[in-house]
N, CA, C and O of each residue as an XYZ file, in Angstrom:
296
protein
N      91.466    111.214     99.364
C      92.841    111.670     99.667
C      93.142    112.853     98.886
O      93.025    112.861     97.661
N      93.540    113.890     99.587
C      94.033    115.117     99.028
C      95.312    114.926     97.991
O      96.229    114.131     98.195
N      95.233    115.574     97.141
C      96.282    115.659     96.258
C      97.741    116.059     96.918
O      98.667    115.298     96.639
N      97.970    116.977     97.609
C      98.892    117.495     98.443
C      99.398    116.219     99.329
O     100.593    115.971     99.491
N      98.686    115.698     99.700
C      98.941    114.498    100.461
C      99.669    113.336     99.829
O     100.714    112.805    100.205
N      99.061    113.108     99.002
C      99.361    112.071     97.819
C     100.855    112.340     97.204
O     101.755    111.509     97.080
N     100.868    113.375     96.942
C     102.251    113.845     96.430
C     103.246    113.849     97.383
O     104.387    113.632     96.974
N     103.041    114.087     98.821
C     104.105    114.118    100.008
C     104.379    112.757    100.189
O     105.531    112.335    100.290
N     103.313    112.001    100.239
C     103.463    110.719    100.689
C     104.476    109.581     99.673
O     105.183    108.635    100.019
N     104.217    110.075     98.505
C     105.059    109.418     97.246
C     106.007    109.921     96.715
O     106.489    109.497     95.665
N     106.584    111.270     97.583
C     107.921    111.790     97.188
C     107.655    112.406     95.420
O     108.515    112.287     94.547
N     106.748    112.835     95.276
C     106.574    113.349     93.812
C     106.402    114.839     94.082
O     105.802    115.247     95.076
N     106.971    115.672     93.129
C     107.095    117.009     93.223
C     105.793    117.598     92.227
O     105.471    116.959     91.226
N     105.215    118.646     92.538
C     104.208    119.037     91.763
C     104.674    119.428     90.289
O     103.827    119.432     89.395
N     105.805    119.709     90.054
C     106.337    119.943     88.414
C     105.996    118.624     88.005
O     105.103    118.452     87.175
N     106.792    117.420     88.644
C     106.804    115.904     87.793
C     105.172    115.702     87.736
O     104.745    115.350     86.637
N     104.217    115.879     88.782
C     103.017    115.385     88.623
C     102.440    116.230     87.421
O     101.710    115.624     86.637
N     102.701    117.611     87.189
C     102.021    118.350     86.235
C     102.489    117.750     84.844
O     101.751    117.886     83.868
N     103.687    117.095     84.738
C     104.161    116.509     83.345
C     103.401    115.350     83.414
O     102.638    115.301     82.449
N     103.286    114.325     84.211
C     102.521    113.379     84.158
C     100.971    113.548     83.710
O     100.506    112.645     83.015
N     100.182    114.586     84.043
C      98.921    114.622     83.843
C      98.917    115.499     82.529
O      97.935    115.407     81.793
N      99.891    116.293     82.209
C      99.751    117.221     81.028
C      99.358    118.653     81.279
O      98.598    119.197     80.477
N      99.797    119.286     82.292
C      99.342    120.472     82.529
C     100.790    121.335     83.266
O     101.887    120.782     83.350
N     100.555    122.600     83.698
C     101.725    123.114     84.033
C     101.837    123.019     85.640
O     100.801    122.817     86.274
N     102.901    123.141     86.224
C     103.220    123.080     87.595
C     102.377    124.034     88.360
O     101.858    123.780     89.447
N     102.283    125.121     87.725
C     101.394    126.442     88.516
C      99.807    125.955     88.761
O      99.077    126.333     89.677
N      99.551    125.222     87.929
C      97.958    124.489     87.721
C      97.741    123.858     89.092
O      96.897    124.164     89.934
N      98.912    122.682     89.152
C      98.792    121.650     90.205
C      99.011    122.396     91.527
O      98.412    122.137     92.571
N      99.983    123.399     91.359
C      99.862    124.277     92.896
C      98.665    124.504     92.994
O      97.999    123.858     93.803
N      98.137    125.400     92.261
C      96.527    125.810     92.707
C      95.492    124.860     92.809
O      94.474    125.183     93.421
N      95.604    123.585     92.238
C      94.735    122.478     92.717
C      95.012    122.231     94.072
O      94.179    122.479     94.944
N      96.046    121.792     94.299
C      96.713    121.684     95.935
C      96.254    122.632     96.949
O      95.813    122.226     98.024
N      96.324    123.688     96.704
C      96.065    124.802     97.619
C      94.407    125.323     97.645
O      94.079    126.298     98.321
N      93.634    124.715     97.002
C      92.386    125.285     96.939
C      91.905    126.322     95.961
O      90.713    126.581     95.789
N      93.071    126.998     95.224
C      92.893    128.247     94.315
C      92.469    128.106     93.150
O      92.290    129.044     92.373
N      92.243    126.805     92.876
C      91.644    126.490     91.559
C      91.225    125.102     91.490
O      91.933    124.134     91.769
N      89.776    125.074     91.019
C      89.188    123.465     90.792
C      89.566    123.200     89.317
O      89.580    123.933     88.328
N      89.877    121.862     89.516
C      90.157    121.205     88.212
C      89.009    120.789     87.210
O      87.911    120.458     87.659
N      89.228    120.804     86.022
C      88.256    120.631     85.192
C      87.987    119.098     85.024
O      89.004    118.423     84.865
N      86.794    118.435     85.032
C      86.494    117.067     84.782
C      87.486    116.460     83.862
O      87.569    115.297     84.255
N      88.354    116.626     82.764
C      89.345    116.037     82.330
C      90.305    115.943     83.171
O      90.722    114.820     83.453
N      90.831    117.005     83.717
C      91.909    117.142     84.652
C      91.717    116.039     85.858
O      92.600    115.242     86.177
N      90.481    116.118     86.450
C      90.287    115.305     87.669
C      90.289    113.795     87.222
O      90.484    112.900     88.045
N      90.086    113.566     86.003
C      89.888    112.034     85.490
C      91.585    111.621     85.461
O      92.026    110.541     85.854
N      92.382    112.713     84.918
C      93.815    112.513     84.610
C      94.491    112.088     85.928
O      95.264    111.139     86.066
N      94.024    113.043     86.975
C      94.597    112.780     88.201
C      94.409    111.413     89.049
O      95.190    110.739     89.720
N      92.785    111.275     88.674
C      92.372    109.731     89.195
C      93.464    108.614     88.686
O      94.070    107.759     89.331
N      93.486    108.939     87.294
C      94.261    107.877     86.716
C      95.707    107.525     86.994
O      96.248    106.422     87.066
N      96.218    108.816     87.138
C      97.863    109.169     87.685
C      97.990    108.565     89.185
O      99.052    108.184     89.679
N      96.842    108.544     89.764
C      97.254    108.507     91.289
C      96.328    106.965     91.546
O      96.062    106.592     92.688
N      96.020    106.387     90.644
C      95.578    104.835     90.607
C      94.478    104.870     91.598
O      94.373    103.925     92.380
N      93.537    105.996     91.653
C      92.334    105.984     92.155
C      92.520    106.243     93.807
O      91.790    105.841     94.713
N      93.738    107.048     93.891
C      94.053    107.481     95.432
C      93.244    109.004     95.693
O      92.728    109.367     96.750
N      93.295    109.630     94.626
C      92.870    111.029     94.493
C      91.494    111.117     93.534
O      91.662    111.211     92.319
N      90.148    111.085     94.076
C      89.245    110.930     93.102
C      88.349    112.159     93.004
O      88.630    113.190     93.616
N      87.189    112.039     92.175
C      86.339    113.163     91.902
C      85.658    113.621     93.292
O      85.447    114.803     93.562
N      85.319    112.472     94.195
C      84.469    112.792     95.488
C      85.789    113.588     96.095
O      85.460    114.716     96.463
N      86.895    113.365     96.256
C      88.032    114.062     96.983
C      87.863    115.581     96.722
O      87.922    116.429     97.613
N      87.634    115.856     95.323
C      87.826    117.287     94.812
C      86.489    118.133     95.495
O      86.505    119.305     95.871
N      85.382    117.220     95.537
C      84.247    118.021     95.609
C      84.160    118.183     97.456
O      83.801    119.257     97.939
N      84.434    117.308     98.115
C      84.445    117.589     99.375
C      85.587    118.382     99.864
O      85.517    118.682    101.055
N      86.626    118.790     99.212
C      87.425    119.939     99.479
C      87.007    120.920     98.963
O      87.468    121.907     99.536
N      86.138    121.257     97.885
C      85.371    122.436     97.605
C      84.367    122.818     98.660
O      84.239    123.943     99.144
N      83.741    121.849     98.925
C      82.648    121.954    100.068
C      83.108    122.475    101.484
O      82.342    123.086    102.230
N      84.361    122.199    101.782
C      85.230    122.449    103.024
C      85.529    124.259    102.855
O      85.472    125.111    103.742
N      85.868    124.436    101.316
C      86.240    125.877    101.049
C      85.059    126.732    101.296
O      85.089    127.855    101.797
N      84.093    126.132    100.922
C      82.796    127.039    100.704
C      82.277    127.120    102.430
O      81.791    128.200    102.767
N      82.333    126.465    103.066
C      82.109    126.271    104.444
C      82.906    127.444    105.273
O      82.504    128.238    106.124
N      83.942    127.275    104.802
C      85.183    128.216    105.557
C      84.763    129.811    105.329
O      84.626    130.682    106.188
N      84.600    129.905    103.838
C      84.121    130.998    103.611
C      82.881    131.633    104.166
O      82.909    132.792    104.582
N      81.625    130.788    104.185
C      80.599    131.476    104.877
C      80.894    131.419    106.252
O      80.246    132.314    106.795
N      81.552    130.805    107.060
C      81.796    130.969    108.553
C      82.636    132.245    108.836
O      82.674    132.832    109.917
N      83.267    132.566    107.769
C      84.406    133.685    107.863
C      83.446    135.190    107.537
O      83.895    136.319    107.737
N      82.379    134.963    107.124
C      81.457    136.039    106.507
C      80.725    136.899    107.578
O      79.957    137.796    107.231
């Protein structure tokens, strides 16, 4: 599941989620919109905070999709 979808479905703001995982709201925004890839430590915190709904696999699938989009645009 994507982080953005999880937060929307659970009515959690980016700022509130950032506090839950110990980072800044701007970082959560960047993670949600594919502008930044979270560190392994942050991925683990997200996994725990979402009770396994947003996993490391979700992040790598999202990254792969982003690479495919960039390649097809070139």
